[in-house]
N, C-alpha and C positions, 0 to 999 in steps of 0.2 A: 108754921113758917121757921121757927127756931130749930125744929128737928130737921127740916129740909136743908137749912144752911149748915148745920152741923154735919149731916150726911154728906153734903156737897163737898166739904173740905176733907172729911175723914176717909172718903172712898179711895182716893189715890194712895193715902198712907196705908190703909188696910190691904189694898191690892198689892202694893210693893212689899209689904212685910211678908205676905204669903210667898211671893216670888223669891224674896231674899232668903227665907228659910230653906226653900227648895234648892237654892243655888248651892247650898252646902252639901247636898247629897251627890256623891260621886256617880257618874254615868259611865257605862262601858266604853263608849266612843263619843268624845266631845267633837262636834263638827265646827267648822270654821265659820265665824260670823262675818257677814258682809259689812263693811264700814264705810264711812264717808260718802254716803249717798248725797249728802249735802254738806258743804263746808261751813255754812253759817247756821245760826240758830233759827233764822227766818229765811223764807224763800224771797218774798218781798213783804207782803202784809201777812201772809199765812205762816204759821209756825211750821218749821221743818221737823223731821224726826231726829235731828241732832240734839243731844243734851250736853250740858256742861259736865265735865268730869268731876269726880268727887274732890271737894275742897277748892275747886276753882271759883273765883268771884269775877263775874263779868260786870264792867261798867259800860253801859250802852247809851249813846246819844243818837236818837232818831229824830230827824228833822224833815218837815214838809213846808216848802215855801208856799206862798199864796198862789192862786190860779194864774197861769200865764196868759189867759184870755184877757185879763184886765189891762194888758199892754203897758204903755208908759205910765198911766195913772196909778197902777199898782207896782211900778218899777219892774214890770215883767216877772212878777211873783216874789220879789224880795220883800214886799210888805205883807202884813197879815199872815205871818208864818205860825206854825205849830211845832213845838219842840217837846219830845218826851225824854226824860232822864230815867234810866232803868237800871236796877241792880238785879243780878241773877246769881244764885249760889247753888252749887252742886252739893246737896246733903249727902248723896251717894252717887255711884256711877249710873244709877237708874232713876234718880229722883232729884228734880230741881225745884226751887221756890224762887219767886221774884216779886219785886215791888217796883211800881213806876208812877211817875207824875208827869202829866202834860197840861197844856192850857185847857184841854177838853175833859180830862178825866184823871182820877186815881185809879190804879189797876193793881190787883194782887192776884198771883197765879201760881199754879203748880203744873209741872210737866213730868211725865213718868213713862218709862219703858215698860212695855207689856211683852212683846215678842220681837226679837231680832230677826232680820233676814239671814238665812243660813245657806252657804254655798252647797249646791246640790241638795238642798233641803227645803225648809219653810221659805216660800217665795217672796215674802214681803216683811218689812218692819212695821210694827204697829206700836204707836205710843198714844198716850192719853193727854189731854190738856183741859184744865178747868181754871176759870178766872171769875173774879168778882170785880166789877167795874162800878165806880162812883161818878156819875155824870156831873160834871162841873159847869155845864153850860145852861142848866135850868136856872132861871131867875125867879126869885120870890116876888119881885115886882110884876112879873107876868102871871105867875100862879100863886096867888095869896095863900091858898090852902096847901101848898107844897110841904110835905114831910120828908125827913131824911130817907126813909125807906123807898120813896118814889125815885130817888137818884140811882137805885141799885139795878144792875143787870147781871145776870148769871149766864155764863157761857160754859158749854161742854162740847168737846170735839174729840174725834178719833183721827189720828194722823196715820195714814197708811201709805207707805212709800215702797218703791221697788227701784233698785239700782240695776239698770239693764246692762250697763257697760261702764268703763271708766269715764266715758263722756256724758252719758245720758242717765238721769234719774227723774222719775215722775212720782206725784203724790196726789191722793184724793183725800178730802177732809169732810166727812159727814158732820154737821154742826147743829146743835140746839142752843138757842138763847132765849132767856126770859127777861123782858123789860117790865119792871114794875109800873112804869109810867110810859104811855105812848101818846103822841100828840095828834093822832088820827083815831077817831072813834071807830072807824072800820078795821083798824089794825088789831089783830090778836096780840096779847101780851107774849104768849109763847110762840116762837118763831123758829123756822127751820131753813137751813142753807146747806149747800154742798159746794165745797171748794175744790179747785183743780190747780195744780202747780207743777213746775218742772224746771230742771236745770240742765243746760247743754254746755259742756266745756269745750270751747273751740280753740283754745291756746293754752300754753303751759300755766298761766296764772289768771286767765280770764274765762268767765262763763256768762252765758246769756240766761237770765231767769225770768219766768213769767208766772203769774198767778191770777185767778179769777174766782169769784164766789157768787153762785146763783142763789138768790132768795127764793124760797119754795112757796111761801104763803103771804106774800106782801099784799097789802090792800090795793085794789084796782086803781085808785086814784092817787096813790102815794107819790110824793115828790122825790123819794129816794131811789137810787139806782144800784145796780150790781158793780162792785168794784173790780176794775181791770188794772193790772200793773205790769210793766215791763222794765227790766233793768239789767245792769251788769254787775257782776261780782269780781273784785280784784283781790287776789291773794297776795298778801304782803308780809313776809317774814312770820308766818304762822297765824296772822290775823287776816280778816276778810273785811274789805271796804265795799259797801253796797251803794250803788247809785241807780236811781230809777225814776220813771215817770209813772204816776198813778192817778186814778180818778178819785181817790180817797184822801182827804187831808187828815182824817182821823187815823190814829195809829193803833189804839187799843181795839181788841176783837169786837167789843160791843159797838164801837164807833163805825168801823168799816164794814161790818156785817149789816148793821141796822140803820146807819145814818149817813151813807155815802150820797153826796150831792152832785159830784162832778160827772161830766159827760164827754167822752172822748170825741164824739161826733160833732160837738160844739166847741171843741178846743178848751174845754174846761178841765184841765189837768194840772197836776202839781209835781214839780220836780223835788226830789228829796234824796236823802242818804241815811244809811244806818252805819254808825261807826262804834266798834266794840273794842275794849281793852280788857285783858285778862290779868288778873292778879293771882 
């Protein structure tokens, strides 16, 4: 297990180091990279292929109100909210590290560029994302034999996007995550999902964003659902303010991939926003 954890976090560093060394070799004809497939670091829940630039420090407040289905009793979602505070730092132009804390989890992650989309060349941008989540919702009063390792979930994703035009960008996200503890005996600890997301810019500063993640080996009688999110991005002076409705109140990858409880068909959805400040 210790070797697995070490490899889990060293892999992006080793991969980037090799890419960084090769970047110093001059090529006869450097082709133009396609940029700004996404303006924000996330589509809604899914990570986008955008990375923080070298030396940039992002302070992110992500908030999900309670379910709107609770009506007046839950003050139409204003009660029982979940807030995540997150710091993201660009170690280089191709490698980010982050740390986050919410009511549901502690979350530590790396995101790194593998291949950029090239104009009239390589058709997609490919980035990698790895995270370690510490589940803060498991209570020792319910699970007396609970150990710290039971709270851990490991996530690995490939982020594959294509900017089709100045208006339209799409992304697909093959995902693997391993939960050390599952509350359903029929659920495998190692789980698979595939995410889909996109951005359509319909005005100078506005875009419509959507993402969805399909769980591929969920237990037949599981109470959990696939997360679907729809929102708007507003570009304001170099920053992006994201507003959305989502069926997942969890914000960390382990939470929305494995423990989404909301259901759009029953009105069990959460209004939220992501607000980022760059230093």
